[in-house]
N, C-alpha and C positions, 0 to 999 in steps of 0.2 A: 504494500500499499504506500501511496505517495504521502510524505509527511507535510503536514500544514506548516507553512512559515509564519512565525509570530509576527505581529505588526512591527515590533521593534527590529527584528531581523530584516524585514522588507525595507524599512526606512534606511537602515545601514547599507543595504544593497543599493538603493536608489542613490544615496549620498555618495557611495564609492564609485558608482557608475559615472557620476558627474565630476569625480575628482575633487570633491569638497571635504573640507575638514569639518569638525563639529562647529568650529567658530564660523565658518562660512555658511553652514546650514542655520545657525543661530541668527546671523544677519539676515538671511533670506526668509526666515520664519518668524518675523515680527519680534525678534529679540528673545525667543525661548532660551532659557539659560543653557549653557553648555553642560553643566552638571545634570540637569533634567534630561536632555537629549541623550546623554551617555547612559543614564539609568534607563531610559526608554528603550534604547538599542539593546541593552543587556537583559531586558525582560523584568527589571526590578520594580517597573510601575507601568500603568496603562494610560493612554492618552484620553483626555476629555474630548467631547465633540469639538470645542473651540481649538484645541491643540491640533486635531486631525485637519480642521479647516485651514489653519496656519501652515501646517505641513503640506497639505494638498496645494496651496497657492505657491509655496516654495518650489515644489515639483512640477507645477502646472497641471495637476490632476484633482479631481473632486475627492472629497473626504471619503465618500462611499467607495470610490475606485480604489483608494488605498486599502480599505478593508477587504474588499473583493480580491484584489490582487495578491493580498497577504493570505488569502484562503479562508477568510471569514464569510459567514452566510449574512446577507443583508436582505431584509424583507422589502420588496419593492413597493408595497402599498402603504408603508408606514407614513402617516401624515407629516407634512413639512410644518415645522414649528420653529420660533425663534431659537438660535443656537444656545442662548443663556438658560433655556428651559429644559434642556436635554442632557442626561448623563448617560454615557455609553459604558457599559461593562463588557470586557472581552473575556472570553473563557478558553481554557487550555484546549477544549475539544474543537475549536474553530468557530463557534457560534458567538454572537454578540446580542446584547440586550440594551435596548434604549429605554429610558424611564424618563418621562416628563415630570418635572419637579417644580414647576412654578407657572405663573401666569394663569390665564383664564381656563386653561385645560385642566387644571388640578393636577394630582399625581396618579400616573397611569403608567402601565408598561405593555409591551407587545404580549400577546398571548403564546406565541410560539418560540419565546426565547430569543427573538431577534431585536 
């Protein structure tokens, strides 16, 4: 079976393909700290949706595309909400869960674990 690449490993791969240092990626991704990016690449933390959006902009891809390319399952019918309202949890089995935590929508999460 093919191994699912963790999001941090995928970000490191994209960074390496561009010949960027962590400092370069930090500058491209709205100043995300070098320490945080290092921890993310090593799998010590998971990114928020805002972080995925910043990284997606740095690599010229969408946040959802980062998840999909890293092997995560993203439910296509999940409603669009303001980024500040969503917390994304990534699991070792390759699934992701989005939880709406604020605003008019209240707190809810997808039923299928994505």
